[in-house]
C-alpha positions as CSV (number, residue, x, y, z in Angstrom):
1,M,-40.5,-28.2,14.0
2,T,-36.7,-28.3,14.7
3,R,-36.6,-25.9,17.6
4,P,-39.2,-28.1,19.9
5,L,-37.2,-30.8,19.0
6,S,-34.1,-29.1,20.1
7,R,-35.5,-28.3,23.3
8,L,-37.0,-31.4,23.9
9,G,-33.4,-32.8,23.4
10,R,-31.8,-30.0,25.7
11,G,-34.4,-31.3,28.4
12,L,-34.0,-34.9,28.5
13,W,-30.1,-34.5,28.3
14,T,-30.7,-32.0,31.4
15,A,-32.8,-34.9,33.0
16,Y,-30.0,-37.2,32.5
17,E,-27.6,-34.8,33.9
18,Y,-29.5,-34.8,37.0
19,L,-30.0,-38.5,37.5
20,A,-26.4,-39.4,36.8
21,M,-25.7,-36.9,39.4
22,V,-28.2,-39.0,41.4
23,L,-26.5,-42.1,41.0
24,G,-23.0,-41.2,41.1
25,L,-23.7,-40.0,44.6
26,G,-25.7,-42.8,45.5
27,V,-23.8,-45.2,44.2
28,L,-20.6,-44.0,46.2
29,A,-22.7,-43.9,49.5
30,V,-23.7,-47.4,49.1
31,L,-20.0,-48.6,48.2
32,C,-19.0,-46.7,51.4
33,L,-21.6,-48.1,53.9
34,S,-21.5,-51.6,52.2
35,W,-17.7,-51.9,53.3
36,L,-18.1,-50.3,56.8
37,P,-19.3,-53.7,58.8
38,F,-16.4,-55.5,57.2
39,A,-13.9,-52.9,57.6
40,L,-15.0,-52.9,61.5
41,L,-14.8,-56.4,61.5
42,C,-11.0,-56.6,59.9
43,G,-10.1,-53.8,62.4
44,V,-9.3,-57.3,64.5
45,L,-6.6,-58.4,61.8
46,P,-2.9,-58.0,62.5
47,R,-1.6,-54.6,61.6
48,R,0.1,-55.9,58.2
49,A,-3.1,-58.1,57.0
50,G,-5.7,-55.5,58.0
51,T,-3.2,-52.8,56.1
52,F,-3.5,-55.2,52.9
53,V,-7.1,-55.9,52.9
54,G,-8.2,-52.0,53.4
55,R,-6.3,-50.7,50.9
56,M,-6.9,-53.0,48.4
57,A,-10.6,-53.3,49.4
58,I,-10.5,-49.1,48.6
59,M,-8.9,-49.6,45.3
60,I,-11.2,-52.1,44.2
61,G,-14.3,-50.3,45.3
62,F,-13.2,-47.0,43.7
63,R,-12.3,-48.7,40.4
64,I,-15.8,-50.2,40.4
65,Y,-17.0,-46.8,41.2
66,L,-15.2,-44.9,38.5
67,N,-16.2,-47.9,36.1
68,F,-19.7,-47.3,36.9
69,L,-19.7,-43.7,36.5
70,T,-18.0,-44.6,32.8
71,I,-21.1,-46.8,31.7
72,F,-23.8,-44.7,33.3
73,C,-22.9,-41.4,33.5
74,A,-21.0,-40.3,30.6
75,C,-17.6,-39.7,32.6
76,R,-14.0,-40.0,30.9
77,F,-11.1,-40.9,32.8
78,D,-7.5,-41.3,31.7
79,L,-5.6,-42.6,34.4
80,R,-2.8,-44.8,32.5
81,A,-0.2,-42.5,33.8
82,L,-0.5,-44.0,37.2
83,D,0.4,-47.5,36.0
84,A,3.8,-46.6,35.7
85,L,4.4,-45.7,39.6
86,R,3.4,-49.2,40.4
87,Q,6.6,-50.4,40.6
88,E,7.9,-47.3,41.6
89,R,8.2,-46.9,46.1
90,P,8.1,-45.6,48.1
91,L,6.9,-42.3,46.5
92,I,5.2,-39.2,48.0
93,L,3.1,-38.4,45.2
94,V,1.3,-34.7,45.6
95,A,-1.2,-33.4,43.5
96,N,-3.5,-30.4,42.6
97,H,-7.2,-30.9,44.3
98,P,-9.8,-29.4,42.0
99,S,-12.7,-32.2,42.5
100,L,-13.8,-34.6,45.3
101,L,-13.1,-37.3,42.9
102,D,-9.2,-36.6,42.7
103,V,-8.3,-39.1,45.4
104,V,-10.7,-41.8,44.0
105,M,-9.1,-41.7,40.6
106,I,-5.4,-41.9,42.3
107,V,-6.1,-44.6,44.9
108,S,-8.3,-46.5,42.2
109,R,-4.8,-47.5,40.2
110,L,-2.5,-48.1,43.6
111,P,-2.8,-51.2,45.6
112,D,-0.5,-49.6,48.5
113,A,-1.3,-46.3,48.5
114,V,-1.9,-44.2,51.8
115,C,-3.3,-40.6,52.1
116,V,-2.9,-37.8,53.9
117,M,-6.7,-37.0,55.1
118,K,-8.2,-34.3,57.5
119,A,-8.9,-35.0,60.8
120,A,-12.7,-34.5,60.2
121,L,-13.1,-37.3,57.4
122,M,-11.0,-39.8,59.6
123,D,-13.8,-39.4,62.1
124,N,-16.5,-39.7,59.3
125,I,-19.2,-42.9,60.0
126,L,-19.3,-43.3,56.3
127,L,-15.6,-42.9,55.8
128,G,-13.3,-43.5,59.0
129,A,-13.7,-47.0,59.8
130,A,-12.4,-47.7,55.9
131,A,-9.6,-45.1,56.3
132,R,-8.4,-46.4,59.6
133,L,-8.2,-49.6,58.3
134,A,-6.0,-48.6,55.6
135,R,-3.9,-46.9,58.0
136,Y,-4.6,-43.3,56.2
137,I,-2.7,-40.7,58.3
138,R,-4.6,-37.8,60.2
139,N,-3.8,-34.2,59.5
140,D,-4.4,-32.5,62.6
141,S,-0.9,-32.8,64.2
142,P,1.8,-31.7,62.2
143,M,4.8,-33.8,64.1
144,R,2.6,-37.2,64.2
145,M,1.8,-36.8,60.8
146,V,5.0,-36.7,59.7
147,R,6.2,-39.4,61.7
148,G,3.1,-41.6,60.6
149,A,3.7,-40.5,56.8
150,R,7.6,-41.6,57.1
151,S,6.6,-44.9,58.8
152,E,4.8,-45.8,55.9
153,L,7.1,-44.5,53.3
154,Q,9.9,-46.9,55.0
155,R,7.2,-50.0,54.4
156,G,7.5,-48.9,50.8
157,A,3.8,-47.4,50.4
158,H,3.1,-44.8,47.9
159,L,1.9,-41.3,50.0
160,V,-0.8,-39.3,48.3
161,I,-1.0,-35.8,49.9
162,F,-2.7,-32.4,48.5
163,P,-0.8,-29.6,49.2
164,E,-3.0,-27.0,49.2
165,G,-4.6,-28.6,52.4
166,S,-8.3,-28.6,50.4
167,R,-10.3,-28.3,47.4
168,T,-8.7,-25.6,45.3
169,Q,-10.4,-22.2,45.9
170,C,-8.4,-19.8,43.5
171,F,-7.8,-21.6,40.4
172,P,-5.3,-22.9,39.2
173,F,-3.8,-23.7,42.9
174,D,-4.1,-22.8,46.5
175,T,-1.1,-21.5,48.3
176,C,0.7,-24.7,49.7
177,T,1.3,-25.9,52.7
178,N,4.8,-27.0,54.3
179,A,3.4,-30.8,54.9
180,A,4.8,-32.4,51.8
181,G,8.2,-30.8,52.2
182,L,8.4,-31.5,55.9
183,I,7.8,-35.1,55.3
184,A,9.9,-35.7,51.9
185,S,13.1,-34.0,54.0
186,S,12.5,-36.6,56.8
187,A,12.1,-39.5,55.0
188,K,14.4,-38.7,52.1
189,V,11.8,-39.6,49.6
190,P,11.4,-38.2,46.0
191,V,8.1,-36.1,45.4
192,Q,6.2,-37.2,42.2
193,T,4.0,-34.4,41.1
194,L,0.8,-35.7,39.6
195,L,-1.1,-33.0,37.3
196,I,-5.2,-33.6,37.4
197,E,-6.8,-31.7,34.5
198,F,-10.8,-31.6,34.3
199,S,-13.6,-30.4,31.6
200,S,-15.2,-29.2,34.6
201,P,-14.8,-28.3,38.1
202,Y,-17.4,-30.6,39.1
203,L,-17.5,-31.4,42.9
204,G,-15.0,-28.4,43.6
205,K,-14.9,-26.2,46.3
206,A,-17.3,-23.7,44.8
207,W,-19.4,-26.5,43.3
208,P,-22.4,-27.1,45.5
209,L,-22.7,-30.9,46.2
210,F,-26.5,-31.1,44.5
211,R,-25.9,-29.3,41.6
212,K,-26.0,-31.3,38.6
213,P,-22.6,-32.0,36.5
214,E,-22.5,-30.8,33.0
215,L,-21.6,-33.7,31.1
216,P,-19.8,-35.2,29.7
217,L,-17.2,-35.1,31.9
218,R,-13.5,-36.1,31.4
219,F,-10.6,-36.3,33.4
220,S,-7.1,-36.9,33.0
221,I,-3.8,-37.4,35.4
222,R,-0.4,-37.0,33.9
223,L,2.9,-37.2,35.5
224,G,4.6,-33.7,36.3
225,R,8.5,-33.1,37.2
226,R,10.0,-35.6,40.1
227,F,11.7,-33.8,42.5
228,E,14.4,-35.0,44.9
229,P,14.2,-35.0,48.4
230,P,14.8,-31.2,50.0
231,E,17.2,-30.2,52.4
232,H,14.5,-27.7,53.8
233,G,11.1,-28.7,53.7
234,R,9.4,-25.6,54.5
235,A,11.1,-24.0,51.6
236,F,9.8,-26.6,49.3
237,A,6.5,-25.6,49.6
238,G,7.3,-22.4,47.3
239,V,9.2,-24.2,44.9
240,L,6.1,-26.8,44.5
241,E,3.5,-24.0,44.2
242,A,5.3,-22.3,41.8
243,Y,5.8,-25.6,39.8
244,F,1.9,-26.5,40.1
245,R,0.7,-22.5,39.1
246,E,3.4,-22.9,35.9
247,E,2.1,-26.2,34.8
248,L,-1.8,-25.7,35.5
249,A,-1.8,-22.1,33.7
250,G,-3.9,-21.5,30.7
251,P,-2.7,-19.8,27.9
252,A,-3.1,-16.6,29.0
253,E,-1.5,-16.9,32.4
254,A,1.1,-18.6,31.2
255,S,1.8,-15.8,28.5
256,R,1.6,-13.5,31.5
257,Q,3.8,-15.3,33.4
258,S,6.4,-15.9,30.9
259,A,6.3,-12.2,29.9
260,S,7.1,-11.5,34.0
261,R,9.9,-13.6,33.8
262,Q,11.5,-11.7,30.8
263,E,10.9,-8.5,32.4
264,S,12.2,-9.2,35.8
265,P,15.8,-9.4,35.0
266,A,15.6,-5.5,33.4
267,S,13.4,-4.2,36.2
């Protein structure tokens, strides 16, 4: 009797995981579509007013979405560390990028966040109007990206950038691009690292969009080291990559790296 009940329980939980996946993806699409006509209409507002409305709407929408995932989809988010950054501006926020939910989590806590975004997403019919209203920054032109980021930082914004350039493929951290260092060096603004930790790489690079999650999902963000603006932006990429790799490494990898450092002076 116990074994059939156990199989029934597993079957019901699997069904719930599929339902949570459909609900989670569906509600995000509905929120984006609901805001789309308003984002287009608000495009006629003066720049400052439009930017304020656009960023506040994204923050509120993402916060509603995370609350929905918490209540209905067995997700748990610990984002309290981000609240300490609200009054600390301007700042460049750099984070690892294990999942599609990363930007949702970060922006949901910061009312004046501007993201460096893939050009293809800026042109996306579902996301583009909202991103343009919020004055998010395209990444397809390095010089224009640096100038746009510097301008937003001078206005006191939080600049959010994922230095891997895309979701992590080779955990714990992929090769770091020069973008964060070039922006920090040009704008003379500190770089605050954010360390995203997760129970499952759901919606990661290697996770198909319609593959069910393994519930419950747990995500947390903690504040890492804050770097002063580098003198040489390109060299900073290596420093940032080494820092993320060490902080995100599991126990086995951390022990290997520690042993390697201890052996290196004698070699």
